[in-house]
N, C-alpha and C positions, 0 to 999 in steps of 0.2 A: 191794386196798383198803389204804389207808394210814390208820392209826390213831395219832394223836398229840395232844399239847396244841395243836397247830395246827389240829386238827379231824379229821373223818372225810372221806376223799376216795377216790373210785373211779371207773371207767367205769360209767356208770349203765346198768343192765340187764345188766351182765356181772358185775363183782365188787362192785358197789353196787347194791342193790335196794330196792324199797319195804319188804320184809321187814326189811332193816337199818334203814331210817328208823323203823319201828315199834320195833324193839328198843332203839336208841339213845335215842330220845325217851322211851320208858318208863323207861329207866334214869336218863335226866336228871331225870325228875320227882322223883326222890328227893332231888335236890339243891336243888329249888326250895322253900325254906322259906316264901316269901310266898304260895304258890299262884297266883302271876301270872307271865306270861311274854310278852314281846314278840317278835314273829317278823317276818321279811321275807325277800325273796329277790332274786337278780340276774337277768339276762336270759337265761341258758341256757334251751334249749328245753324241758328237763325240770324247771325250777324250780317251775312252778305246781303240777304233780302232786305233787311231793315236799312242797311247802308244804302242800297240802291234807291230805296223809297225816300230816304232822308235827302239824298243828293237832288232827287227829282223836285222834292218840296222846295228845297232851297232855291234851285234854279228857276222854277216857276215864279218865284218872288224877287227874281232879278239879282240873286246872289252868285257870284263866281265861286265855284267849289274847287278846292285843291285837296285831291284825294290821296291819302298816304296808303290806303288799303289796310292790310293786316299788320298792325303795330301795337305796341304797348301804350297805355295811358300816358306815361310820362313823355314819351316822344311827340304826342299829339299836343300836349301842353307846351312843350318846348317850341314846336313849330307854330303854334298859335300866336306867339309873340310877334311873328313876322306878318301875320294876317289879321290880327286883332280879334279873332273869334275862332271857336272851334266846337266841334260836336264829336263825342266818343260814343260809340255803340258798345256798350258793355253794362252788366250789372255786378261787376267786380267780383266779389267772393261768394255771391249768392249761388244757389244750386243751378244745374245746367239748363233746366227748363226755363229759367228766368232770362230776362234780357232788359235792356233799358237805354236811356240817353242821358248823357252827362254833357252839360253845356258850359262853355268857356268864353268869358268876356275879358279882353285887356290882359290875357295871360293868366287869369284866375278863374275859379268856380264863380257861378252866379251868387249874388246875395239875395236877401229876402225881398227887396224891392224888385229886382228883376224877375224873381220867381213869380210874382203876381201877374206880370205881363205874360209869362208862359202859361199860367192858369187861366187867363182871361180869354174871351172869344174875340179874336181879332179877324177882320176881313182879310182876305188874300190880296196882297198888293198887286196893282196892275203895272206891269213893268216889261221891258225887254228881257227876255229869257236869258238867264245867266249861262256861263259856260263851265265845263268840267276839265280839270287838267290833273293828270297823274303826276305825283311828285315823290321825291325821296328826301329822306332827312340826313342832316349831318350831325345828329345827335351823338353818335358814337365818337367822332372826332372831337366834338366840343366837350363831351363829358371827360374823355381821356386827357384832354389838355388840362382840364381843371384839376383832375386827380393827380396826374403826373405817372411817371415810371415807378412801379413798386419794386422793392429790393427783394432778393432771395427767391424769386419764382415761386411763390407760395402755391400749394396745391389746393384747388377748390373743386367742389362738386355742385353743379347747378341743377336744381329740380325745378323745371319751368312748369310742372303739373298740367302739361298739354296746352299751355296758354300762350299768349302773344309775346312773352319775353324770350321765346326760344332762340331766336337769331340774335337779338339785340344784346341780352345780358351775357351770353357766351363770348360774342364778339368783342364787347367792351372789356371783359375781364382778360381775355387773350391779348388784346392790344396793349394793356397796361403792364403785361408781363407775368401773368398768372398761368399756371398749368391747369387747364380745364377739362373736367369730365361732365357731360350733360346727360341727365336721365329724364325719363317722361316727357320726350319731346313732343309727342302727339297725343291728342285728346282720346283717340281710340286706344283702348287697352292701357289707359293711364292708371297707376297703381294707387292714386290718392284723389281726394276730392279737391274742389276749386279753392278752398279756404285753408292756407297753411297754418293760420293761427289755431284752428281747431283740429286739424288732422294730426294724426300720430307721426306721420313722415317716416314710417318704418323703412321704406326703400332708400331714403335718403340717408338715414342713420346708418344703415348697413353698408353704405358705400363711402362712408366718411372716415374710415380708419386712417389717421395721419393726415387728414384734410379737414378744412372748413367747409361746412355745407350751407347753400343759400336756396331757400324755397320761396317761390313766388306765387301770387294768386293769378287768376286768369288773365287780368290786364296789366300786370306787372307794376302796381303801385305799392303792394304790400310785400313785406320781406320779413322772413323768419330765419335765424341763424342756427345751425347746428355745430356744436363744438365738442370735442372728445366723445364723439358718438352719442351725444345727448342733445335733445331739442331744448333750446333756450326759450324763454318767455318772449312775446313780441315786444315787451318793454325794453328788453336788452337791446333789440335793434336800434330803438330810439336813443337809449343810453350810449351805445357805441358812436352813433352819429353825433350826439352832443359832445362826447369826448373828443372826436375828430375836430368839430367846430371850435372847441375851446383851444385845441392845438393850433388851429389856424388864426387864432386871436380873437374870435368872436365872443362877445360878453352877454349880449341881450337875447334871451330866449322867451318863447311862449309855448307852454305845454297845456294840453287839454286837462280838464279837471279830474279825469279818471287816470291820468298817467301816474307812474310809481313815484312815491315821495322820495325814494333813493336817488332818482335823477336830479330832482330839484336840489336835494342836499349836496350832491356831488358837484353840481354847477356853482352852488353858493360857496362851497369849500374852494374852489378854484377861482373865486373872485368874480363870478358872473351874477347875473340878476334874472329873475324869473317871474313872468306874469302867467296867470291861469285863464283859460278860455272855456267856453262850452265845448262839449264833445262835438267832433265833426271837423273834417278836414277845412271846410270853408270857414268855420268859426275861428280855427287856429289862425289860418291866413288872414282873415279879416282883422284880427287883433295884432298880427305881426305887421301889417300895413299901417294900422292906425298908431302903433307905438314905435315904428321905425326899428323893429327887432330883426335880428340877423339870422336867426335859426329857430327851429322848434318842431313840434309834431305831436302825434298821438301815440302813446304806448300801446293801447289796446289794439291797435290795427297794424302794429309794427311799421309805422309810418314816420320817416324822417323828412323834414323839409328844410331845404336850403334855398331861400328866396332869390339869391343872386343868379341861381341857375334855373329854378323852376318853382312856380307857385302852386305846388301840388306835393303830395306824398310821392317820392320818387325811390322806389325799391331798387332800381337798377343802378342809378348814380350812387345810392347808399351801399350797394354791395361792393362797388369799386372803392368807395371811401374807406369801408371796413377792411377790405383786402389790403389796402395800404397801410394799415395799423397792425397787421398780424406780426407777431413777434416783438412788438414795441411795448414800452412801459405803459403808455396810454391805454393800449388794449387790455393789458391785465389789470390795470388800476381800477378801471370802470367795472369790469367783470367781478372783481373782488369785492368791491364796494357794494354792488347790487346783490351779491350772494347773500347778504345779511337780511334781505327783505323777500317776503313771500306774498304772492297775489293769488286770490282765488276768484275765478270769474264764473258765473252761472246765468241761467236765463229761464224765464217762465213764459210758456205760451199763453198770451192774452190777447184777445182781438182788439185791434187799435181803437175801436169805438168805446172801449172801457178804460183806456189807459189812464186818462186824465182823472177820472172818478177814483180809480184804484190808488193812484198817487196821492189825492186829496186825503183819502182815508189813512193812507200810510204815514203821511206827514204828522197826522195827529198822534199816532201811536209812537213814531220815532222821536217826536219833540219831548214826549214824557220820559224817554229812556236814555237819550243821549244829551250832553251838555250843549254842544255846538252844532247847529244845523246850518247848511249853505243850500240855498235853493237857486242858484245860478242856472243849473241844468240838472233837472231832476231833484233828488234829495240826497245830499252828502252829509254824513254825520262824522265828525271828528271825535274819535274814541280817546286818542292821546296823541303825543307828537310823533309816534311811530305807527299808528294805526288809524284807519278810516274805513267807511263803506259808503258806496254810492249806488243808489237805485235810479235807473232812468229808462224812459220808453225809447225803443229803437226808432230811428228814422228810416229804416230799410225793410223791417220785418214786423210781423204781428207778435212781438215778444217784449217783455220787460227784462232788462239786463241788471245783474247785481254784480258789483265788484268789490272786493275787500282787500286790504292789504295790512300786514303787520310785520315786525321783526321777529315774530314768533309764528311758525306755521300753523300750529294748533289753534292759536288765538284767531289768525286769519280765517280759518275754516270755521270756527265757532261763531264768529261774527257773521259770516256769510250765511251759515245755517239758520241762525236766529233771524236774520233779516229776511231770508226766504220765506220762513214761517209767517213773519208779519205781513209780507206781500200777499201770500195765500190767504191769510185771514181777511186782508183788505179787499181782495178780489171777490171773496165769498160774500162780502157785505154788499157788494154793488152789482153782482150778477142778477 
């Protein structure tokens, strides 16, 4: 089981069970000052069972539950602003046998201090049993009002990957004036995996001749774009979102440390300012709130964040914002700018208990080979003004991630391959 500010995740029935659901929901009830909590779930086969258990646990602690049922993560975040707390049953892009819980306080994901409450052993509160109310969201109306009506009736293809975005994404894009075709609506017989950032998206690519494609993960917070029958990198999603934010007049951005340097350079070129955070949606949002920034996100997860609407990666809203840019100079400018940079992402399976020791050894090796080392989150080496490499442990899986970037694709590959060898050497030393 993985326990972090990104949520509780594990293989259901193995290292994540209904007992865990009861324990974490009981502990979370201590953080719900309003005594109200919105809840929803994605399309995983275990989600309904977990949702029913989570509702029962909360009501036992005197919490009134407002149940959205099957909806994407961004919808639950949006509704949580009204109730002050939320729980999402999802493990986002993880394999289907996984599931988990994501917790929301005051419209944002939990922080490190709140995570300690979740992990501690809290006694069950003695209280009047809470109630459960089935509710619906106004997300589509509210998002379409923010985006506005798009011109030219652009053609878009939506690949929901059998996930929870299937009704919301299509309905939003139709409402703002797009011509929409939807594929992979159901989890059964879905032609791709749950993570669009790693899947080749062949089905979506084959359906996008003359159209823009949008691929979502199972809970709808990640978004990958297909253009000219080619899958674009997840960083492009954030780049397009940033370009739209600049168009709307926003200047202050927070980007995760693993986000493409091309986005930062584009923002600065347009008169904006950029701060860098640790990797992780919650870390980006924490710095957004602390600095009063207006937009941001994580390139690696295809996640754009617009705080005025949602304090989370919102792939569904982002698809609408991108659709509103199709055919405009802003759309082409950012794509052309980012074409000059190339990213390579890789990972190595290493058990979590050896992550820290491996990185300690790795830092010694990288410090001898690279001039500038940043240890805000993992180990990032600045090779030159257009090239870097980052090695960090995953918050959600038993892996160590390697990301590199350069304005020369071969250079990016060489940096990544060399760094991967250093990681393997470090791992071998601590095994």
